[in-house]
C-alpha positions in Angstrom: 22.2 -8.2 19.6 24.0 -11.2 19.7 27.5 -10.9 19.5 29.5 -13.5 17.8 32.5 -11.5 16.4 34.9 -12.3 19.4 37.8 -13.3 17.3 37.7 -9.6 15.9 37.7 -8.3 19.5 36.4 -9.5 23.2 34.2 -7.2 25.5 36.2 -6.1 28.2 36.2 -8.5 31.2 34.6 -7.5 34.2 38.1 -7.9 36.1 39.4 -5.6 33.8 37.3 -3.2 34.2 37.6 -3.3 38.0 41.2 -2.2 37.5 40.6 0.3 34.9 38.3 1.6 37.3 40.6 1.6 40.6 43.5 3.2 38.7 42.0 6.3 36.8 43.7 7.9 39.5 47.1 6.4 38.8 48.6 8.7 36.4 52.2 9.0 37.3 55.0 8.3 34.7 56.7 5.0 35.6 60.1 6.8 34.6 59.7 9.3 37.2 62.0 8.7 40.4 59.4 10.2 42.7 56.9 8.2 44.8 54.0 8.4 42.2 56.7 7.4 39.6 57.4 4.3 41.8 53.8 3.1 42.2 53.3 3.2 38.7 56.4 1.3 37.7 55.5 -1.4 40.6 52.0 -1.8 38.7 53.8 -2.4 35.6 56.1 -4.6 37.3 53.5 -6.8 38.7 51.3 -7.0 35.7 54.9 -8.1 33.8 55.3 -10.8 36.3 52.0 -12.0 36.7 51.7 -12.5 32.7 54.7 -14.2 32.2 53.3 -16.6 34.5 50.2 -17.3 33.2 51.4 -18.0 29.6 54.4 -20.2 30.9 57.2 -18.1 30.5 60.1 -18.3 32.2 61.5 -15.8 35.0 64.5 -14.9 32.9 62.4 -14.8 29.8 61.5 -11.0 28.6 57.7 -9.4 28.4 58.0 -6.1 26.3 54.5 -4.1 26.5 53.7 -3.2 23.1 50.6 -1.2 21.4 49.2 -4.6 20.5 49.5 -7.7 18.6 50.3 -6.1 15.0 53.5 -4.1 16.9 54.8 -7.2 18.9 54.6 -9.3 15.2 56.7 -6.6 13.5 59.0 -6.3 16.1 59.5 -10.0 16.0 60.0 -9.8 12.3 62.2 -6.7 12.2 64.6 -8.3 14.6 65.8 -10.5 11.8 67.9 -7.4 11.3 70.3 -8.4 14.2 71.5 -11.6 12.2 73.5 -11.5 9.3 71.4 -14.0 7.6 68.7 -12.1 4.7 65.9 -14.9 4.5 62.5 -14.9 6.5 60.0 -18.0 6.3 56.5 -17.1 7.0 53.1 -19.2 6.5 50.5 -18.4 3.7 48.0 -17.8 6.4 49.4 -15.5 8.7 48.1 -12.2 9.7 48.5 -9.4 7.5 51.0 -7.7 10.3 53.2 -10.4 9.7 52.7 -10.6 5.8 53.3 -6.6 5.4 56.2 -6.6 7.8 57.9 -9.0 5.8 57.4 -7.3 2.7 58.6 -4.1 4.7 61.9 -5.9 5.4 62.5 -6.1 1.6 64.1 -2.7 1.7 66.6 -3.8 3.6 67.5 -6.6 1.6 66.0 -9.4 3.3 63.5 -12.2 1.2 60.8 -14.2 2.2 59.5 -17.6 1.4 56.2 -18.1 1.9 55.0 -22.1 3.3 51.8 -23.4 2.1 49.2 -24.8 4.1 47.0 -27.4 3.6 43.2 -27.7 2.9 42.6 -27.6 6.7 44.6 -24.9 7.3 47.6 -26.5 8.8 51.0 -25.6 8.2 53.0 -29.0 8.4 56.2 -29.0 10.0 57.9 -30.8 7.1 57.2 -28.1 5.3 58.9 -25.7 6.9 62.0 -27.6 7.2 62.0 -28.0 3.2 62.5 -24.4 3.3 64.9 -23.8 5.4 68.5 -23.2 4.5 71.5 -21.4 5.9 70.3 -18.3 4.9 67.3 -18.5 6.8 67.3 -16.0 9.8 63.7 -16.0 11.2 60.5 -18.5 10.9 57.1 -17.2 11.7 54.0 -19.3 12.0 50.8 -18.4 14.1 49.6 -20.3 17.0 46.2 -20.6 15.7 44.4 -18.9 12.9 42.5 -15.8 13.3 40.1 -16.4 10.4 39.3 -20.3 10.0 40.5 -21.4 13.5 43.2 -24.0 12.9 45.6 -24.5 15.5 49.2 -25.0 14.3 51.9 -27.5 15.4 54.4 -24.7 16.5 56.0 -27.1 19.1 57.1 -29.1 16.6 57.9 -26.4 14.0 59.6 -24.7 17.0 61.8 -27.5 17.6 62.9 -28.2 14.2 63.9 -24.1 13.9 65.9 -24.5 17.5 67.9 -27.3 16.1 69.0 -25.4 13.3 70.0 -22.3 15.4 67.1 -20.3 13.8 64.7 -17.8 15.4 61.3 -18.7 15.6 58.5 -16.3 16.3 54.9 -17.3 16.9 51.9 -14.8 16.9 49.8 -16.3 19.5 47.5 -13.5 19.4 44.3 -15.8 18.7 45.3 -18.5 20.8 46.5 -16.7 24.6 43.8 -16.9 26.7 41.7 -19.6 24.7 43.7 -22.9 24.6 46.3 -24.2 27.1 49.6 -22.3 26.0 52.8 -22.6 27.8 55.5 -20.7 26.1 58.1 -22.8 27.2 57.0 -25.9 25.6 56.1 -23.7 22.1 59.9 -23.9 21.3 59.5 -20.2 20.5 62.0 -17.4 20.7 59.1 -14.9 20.4 55.7 -14.8 21.1 52.9 -12.0 20.2 49.8 -11.5 22.4 47.2 -8.6 22.4 45.0 -7.7 25.3 41.6 -7.2 23.3 41.2 -10.6 22.3 40.9 -12.1 25.7 39.2 -9.4 27.5 41.7 -6.6 28.1 41.5 -3.2 26.3 42.5 -2.1 22.9 45.9 -0.6 22.5 47.8 -3.0 24.7 50.2 -6.1 24.0 53.2 -7.5 24.4 56.0 -9.6 22.9 57.4 -12.4 24.9 60.9 -13.0 24.4 63.1 -16.3 25.2 66.2 -15.2 27.3 69.4 -15.1 25.2 67.2 -14.4 22.0 68.1 -11.5 19.8 65.2 -8.8 19.5 65.6 -5.0 18.3 63.4 -2.1 18.9 61.5 -0.9 16.7 59.9 2.5 18.7 63.1 4.1 19.8 63.5 7.0 22.3 63.6 6.6 25.9 65.0 3.5 27.7 61.3 2.2 28.5 61.1 -1.5 28.5 64.6 -2.0 29.0 65.5 0.2 25.8 63.3 -2.4 23.7 60.2 -0.2 23.5 60.3 3.6 23.8 57.5 5.6 25.0 55.7 6.1 28.4 53.7 2.7 29.1 50.2 2.5 29.3 49.5 1.6 33.0 45.9 1.3 32.9 45.9 -1.1 29.9 48.7 -3.2 31.0 47.2 -4.0 34.4 43.9 -4.4 32.7 45.6 -7.0 30.6 47.1 -9.0 33.4 43.4 -8.9 35.2 41.5 -10.0 31.8 44.1 -12.7 31.1 43.9 -14.0 34.9 40.1 -14.2 34.4 40.1 -15.9 30.8 42.3 -18.5 32.0 40.1 -19.4 35.5 38.4 -22.4 34.6 39.6 -22.5 31.3 38.7 -26.1 30.8 35.3 -25.7 31.5 34.8 -22.5 29.4 36.3 -24.2 26.6 34.4 -27.2 27.0 31.0 -25.0 27.1 32.4 -23.0 23.8 33.1 -26.1 22.0 29.7 -27.3 22.9 28.1 -24.1 21.2 30.8 -24.6 17.9 29.2 -28.1 17.9 25.8 -27.0 17.9 26.0 -24.5 15.4 27.7 -26.6 12.8 25.2 -29.5 13.4 22.4 -27.0 12.5 24.2 -25.1 9.8 25.2 -28.6 8.2 21.5 -29.4 7.5 21.1 -26.6 5.4 21.7 -27.3 1.7 24.5 -26.1 0.2 26.5 -24.9 3.3 30.4 -25.6 3.2 32.5 -25.4 6.3 36.3 -23.9 5.9 38.9 -25.1 7.9 39.6 -28.2 10.4 36.9 -29.8 12.0 38.9 -31.5 14.5 42.0 -29.3 15.4 40.5 -25.7 15.9 39.9 -22.9 18.1 36.4 -23.9 20.0 35.2 -20.5 19.3 35.4 -20.0 15.4 33.2 -21.2 12.9 34.1 -20.3 9.2 31.1 -21.3 6.7 30.8 -20.6 3.1 27.0 -19.8 1.8 27.5 -20.0 -1.9 24.4 -18.7 -3.2 24.9 -15.4 -1.2 27.6 -12.8 -1.0 29.3 -12.4 2.5 28.4 -8.8 2.6 24.9 -9.4 1.8 24.5 -12.0 4.1 26.6 -9.9 6.9 23.9 -7.2 6.5 21.3 -9.4 6.6 22.6 -10.9 9.9 23.0 -7.4 11.4 19.3 -6.6 10.6 18.6 -9.9 12.9 20.7 -8.3 15.5 23.7 -10.9 14.8 26.9 -9.4 14.8 29.5 -11.7 12.8 32.2 -10.8 10.6 33.8 -12.0 6.7 37.0 -12.9 8.5 39.9 -10.6 9.9 38.5 -7.6 10.9 41.5 -5.5 9.9 40.8 -6.7 6.2 37.4 -6.1 6.4 37.2 -2.5 5.0 39.5 -3.1 2.1 36.8 -5.2 0.5 39.7 -7.5 -0.5 39.1 -11.6 -0.7 40.3 -13.5 2.2 44.2 -14.5 1.6 44.0 -17.3 4.1 40.9 -19.1 2.4 42.7 -18.4 -0.9 46.0 -19.9 0.6 43.7 -23.2 1.6 42.9 -23.5 -2.2 39.0 -22.4 -2.0 37.4 -21.2 -4.9 36.6 -17.5 -5.6 33.2 -18.1 -5.2 33.2 -19.8 -1.7 35.7 -17.4 -0.4 33.6 -14.7 -1.5 30.6 -16.1 0.4 32.7 -16.9 3.8 31.1 -15.9 6.8 33.2 -16.1 10.1 31.1 -16.6 13.3 33.2 -16.0 16.7 31.8 -16.7 20.4 32.9 -17.3 23.7 31.5 -19.0 26.8 29.4 -16.1 27.7 27.0 -16.8 24.5 24.1 -19.3 25.1 22.4 -22.2 22.9 19.3 -19.9 22.6 21.5 -17.4 20.6 23.5 -20.4 18.6 19.7 -21.6 17.8 19.1 -18.0 16.7 21.6 -17.7 14.3 20.8 -21.1 12.5 17.1 -19.7 12.2 18.0 -16.7 11.0 20.4 -18.0 8.5 17.9 -20.5 7.3 15.4 -17.4 6.7 17.9 -15.0 4.9 18.7 -18.1 2.7 15.3 -18.9 2.2 13.8 -15.4 1.3 16.9 -13.9 -0.9 
């Protein structure tokens, strides 16, 4: 099998696997007062400190462990209820967990404005600035898009929000572990991450919160996570997340360089095929994502044919694939329905090879010639 769906989920990294194996006997509850509870709590504390350091957070910032990126995004948006202001601004290319959290907040009297993205999938800072008014509580713009890979100017957007005293959240789920990122430099008040996107386990993530920023719990009960997220912590998942992130960031420039070469090779090979159209930004994109439309064949049919060749790819966000609905992201950047319905996302890592990329190109050629 050729795995070209890393943006959906990454394989469990070697260091994460090692941690999982080592901690299978660590079953103490971190909230318990005995020695085994203290041992579990120390594991969590060490992982928290390591992750904060790896993402460039200050020691005084808060890292709340969650069940994943979707929960972290929801907590960030629902924290708008801490303000008297009643308006949210999100971008048109946000993940469904941001879009649907904003929609859910309508029950509490909040309204949402959606900021447009340009043809490349970029949300311009001036677009956000024009939408901000005195009623704006929170702005949420993702760091990099999960479907087309476009990297957003979040530091500039965050600076605008900070100048106006508005909470700024960025969904960095697709970016952390893949591009250089420093929480302090994002100007964000809240930043979401998810372990399984960079080699950790599924079902664990975090929300990093700047010191002094207001955040509300959405899961209530015990006083875990300083009262900001109730429920017994996933000790193994948390420790594996720290190990996976450390591994992902080791020799990161070399890894990104290799992934970018693979991306260029795939784009170059597919560009030679008549009718192929690329979606998103050619220059300002994650190195591991290529979104391409094959207008002569529906994406579902293309994915089935690719699978028959042993190639795993997707048509966009994995969480929307079961719905069978067209990509909201591709529609937001102005693509035609035909182009949207024929889009395929190839996403890979430095673990992929040149031979695999060449095989994908040959398989696509053969599928299009035989259709």
